[in-house]
C-alpha positions in Angstrom: 0.3 -0.1 0.2 1.3 3.4 -1.4 2.0 5.6 1.7 0.8 9.4 2.3 3.4 12.0 2.4 2.7 14.3 4.9 5.1 17.3 7.1 5.7 17.8 10.5 6.1 21.7 11.6 7.8 21.2 15.3 6.8 23.8 17.9 8.0 23.8 21.7 4.5 23.4 22.6 2.7 22.3 19.3 3.0 19.6 16.6 1.2 20.4 13.2 0.7 17.5 11.0 0.1 17.9 7.3 -0.6 16.0 3.9 1.4 17.4 1.5 -0.7 16.8 -2.1 -3.7 17.4 0.1 -3.8 21.8 0.9 -6.3 21.9 4.6 -5.4 18.4 5.5 -4.0 19.5 8.5 -4.1 19.0 12.4 -2.2 19.4 15.4 -1.1 17.5 18.6 1.4 18.0 21.6 3.8 16.4 19.9 4.7 14.2 16.9 3.1 11.0 17.3 -0.6 13.2 18.4 -0.7 15.2 15.7 -0.6 12.4 13.7 -2.7 10.5 14.6 -5.3 13.9 14.8 -4.0 14.2 10.8 -5.3 10.3 10.6 -8.6 10.5 12.6 -9.6 13.4 10.2 -9.4 11.7 7.3 -12.6 11.2 6.1 -13.8 14.3 7.6 -11.8 16.2 5.5 -12.7 13.9 2.5 -16.5 14.8 2.9 -15.5 18.4 3.8 -13.5 19.0 0.4 -16.3 16.4 -1.5 -16.1 15.4 -5.0 -12.4 18.6 -5.4 -10.8 15.6 -3.0 -10.9 12.9 -6.0 -8.1 10.2 -5.3 -8.1 11.3 -1.4 -8.1 7.6 0.4 -8.2 8.5 4.0 -5.8 6.3 6.3 -6.7 4.6 8.5 -3.3 4.1 11.0 -1.0 6.0 11.6 2.1 3.9 10.6 0.6 4.1 7.2 1.7 8.1 6.7 5.4 8.6 4.9 7.0 11.8 6.9 9.5 13.1 4.6 9.9 16.7 6.3 10.5 18.5 9.6 10.3 22.5 10.3 11.2 24.3 13.4 8.4 25.9 14.0 8.4 29.2 15.5 6.1 31.8 17.7 2.7 30.8 15.4 3.1 27.2 15.5 2.4 27.3 19.1 -0.3 30.0 18.9 -1.8 27.5 17.3 -1.8 27.8 13.5 0.5 25.8 11.2 3.0 28.8 10.0 5.3 28.0 7.3 5.8 26.5 4.0 7.4 23.4 3.2 10.1 22.5 0.8 7.5 21.2 -1.9 4.8 24.1 -2.0 8.2 25.9 -3.9 7.1 23.5 -6.8 5.9 25.5 -9.7 2.6 24.7 -10.8 1.1 22.7 -14.4 -2.3 23.8 -15.5 -4.0 20.5 -14.3 -2.2 21.0 -10.6 -3.7 24.6 -10.2 -7.0 23.7 -11.2 -7.1 20.8 -8.6 -5.3 22.6 -6.1 -7.8 25.9 -6.5 -10.9 23.6 -6.9 -9.7 22.5 -2.9 -9.5 25.5 -1.8 -13.1 26.8 -2.9 -14.1 23.5 -1.9 -12.8 24.8 1.8 -14.2 27.6 1.4 -17.9 26.2 0.2 -17.5 23.7 3.3 -17.3 26.8 5.6 -20.4 28.5 4.2 -22.6 25.4 4.9 -21.3 24.4 8.2 -22.2 28.7 9.1 -25.8 28.5 7.5 -26.4 25.6 9.2 -25.2 27.0 12.6 -27.6 30.3 12.1 -30.0 30.7 15.2 -27.6 27.9 16.9 -26.0 29.3 20.0 -21.9 28.0 19.9 -21.0 26.0 22.8 -18.3 28.4 24.9 -15.2 26.8 25.7 -14.2 25.1 29.0 -13.3 28.9 30.5 -16.2 30.7 28.4 -13.6 31.4 25.4 -14.6 31.2 21.6 -15.9 33.7 19.0 -19.7 33.6 17.7 -20.8 32.7 14.1 -20.7 36.0 13.0 -17.1 36.6 14.2 -15.6 32.9 13.1 -16.8 33.9 9.7 -15.5 37.5 9.7 -11.9 36.5 11.4 -12.0 34.2 8.1 -12.1 36.5 5.6 -10.0 39.0 7.4 -7.6 36.4 7.5 -7.7 35.8 3.8 -7.3 39.7 3.3 -4.2 39.4 5.2 -3.0 36.5 3.0 -3.7 37.9 -0.1 -1.2 40.8 0.5 1.3 37.4 0.5 1.1 36.9 -3.2 0.8 40.8 -4.3 -2.6 41.9 -4.3 -5.5 43.4 -1.9 -9.1 43.4 -0.9 -10.3 45.6 1.5 -12.7 45.0 4.4 -13.5 47.8 6.4 -14.5 47.6 9.9 -17.8 47.7 10.5 -19.3 47.3 7.7 -21.3 43.7 7.4 -20.0 40.6 5.5 -22.4 40.0 2.9 -22.1 37.0 0.9 -21.2 39.6 -2.6 -18.2 40.8 -0.5 -17.1 37.4 0.2 -17.8 36.2 -3.2 -15.7 39.1 -4.7 -13.2 38.4 -1.9 -12.8 34.8 -3.8 -12.9 36.1 -6.7 -9.3 38.5 -6.2 -8.0 35.4 -4.5 -8.8 33.2 -7.3 -7.3 35.8 -10.2 -4.6 36.1 -8.5 -3.6 32.6 -8.0 -4.0 32.6 -11.3 -1.5 35.3 -12.0 1.0 34.3 -9.8 0.8 30.9 -11.0 1.3 32.1 -14.9 4.6 34.0 -13.2 2.3 37.7 -13.7 4.2 40.6 -11.6 2.0 41.8 -8.4 -0.8 43.7 -9.2 -0.5 45.7 -5.4 3.1 44.9 -4.8 4.3 44.5 -1.0 7.2 47.3 -0.2 9.3 44.9 2.0 9.0 40.7 2.2 9.0 37.8 0.7 5.6 36.6 -1.2 3.8 32.9 -0.7 4.0 30.8 -3.2 0.2 29.6 -4.7 0.9 26.3 -3.1 1.0 27.6 0.3 -1.2 30.9 -0.3 -4.1 27.4 -0.9 -2.4 25.3 1.8 -2.5 27.9 4.6 -6.1 29.6 3.6 -7.6 25.9 3.6 -6.4 25.2 6.4 -7.9 27.9 8.3 -11.6 27.4 6.3 -11.3 24.1 7.7 -10.5 24.4 10.7 -13.3 27.3 12.1 -15.8 24.9 9.8 -15.0 22.3 12.2 -15.0 24.7 15.0 -18.4 25.9 14.0 -19.7 22.4 13.5 -18.6 20.6 17.1 -19.5 24.0 19.0 -23.0 23.7 17.3 -23.7 19.5 17.6 -25.0 17.9 20.7 -22.7 17.8 23.9 
């Protein structure tokens, strides 16, 4: 049986495990073993979330079937609770076919968040053990705000004015801008709205990060809205 390639991001307090070829499939644990077990456990959930876009994805049933091909030294972002570093494989160029597959997975992750949010309308999300946790509208806004920040990392920009309602039309416009910017980067076009300093993200890493963030909050909504 072929192994599923994964990478690990090793922080001092938290470890993330991610599927190398499946953006958005990424889970964390207190150590390598826990992170890999969490990744395996989330496999069926990932397959359901991305649907037809995940054609060819076969959720592994055992952690030993995962092949760790890279270990990255984590940073403060890792320990804060987000994967913050790109694996070396994300520097690979994208063919048109692979770009379409990756973007389809990103769009599927966005749709999964939409479905979870729509299903949770009118439902009081359970708080954490210390009463923490954003409400539904704040979660959706947080994901959109993060995507605008990510967009700057690939040389484009989208403005969400604080206090303005986040409508479906605005979210679709944001997603459309992201997809256009990704294709521009894939083609090798110059950034439409270049940054003054800093290295740009690769298209693969943008997709990996945005898809993870959307699915992480999708599952947060589902877990906090579902039966206790």
